[in-house]
Residue, then its C-alpha position, 0 to 999 in steps of 0.5 A: m525513509w527511503g534508506a530504511l527500505d530494503a532493495e526489494s521494496q525499493a524496486a517494487y515502489d519504482a515499478l509501481w511508480a511507473r505503472t500507476q503514473g506517479h501514484p504508487v501508494a494508497v491509503l487504507n480507509a477506515d472502512g478497509a477500502c483502498s483510497r485509489c480503487g475502492v476495493t475492500q481488503n480482507s481483514a488480515a491484510a488490513q491488520r498488516v497495513r495498520r501494524g505497518d511492519v510489512l509491505v502490503k499491496c492492494s488486492g485490486c490495483g496493486r498499490i502499496l497500502v498505508a494506514a490512514e493517520s488517526 
């Protein structure tokens, strides 16, 4: 998986790892909220997360958002 990320995405992950004390990724809950900070994302961001084709960061805490498994 790591090798599939471009250098910019790898650098963003590394920076977030340090800033978030080892928790750079959060799940986008079914209600559209970040699982770490609880901020609800706008519908466009939530759709991008669910598509999974671009890196989307939480508008509240800045963590990388991933879609919840169904």
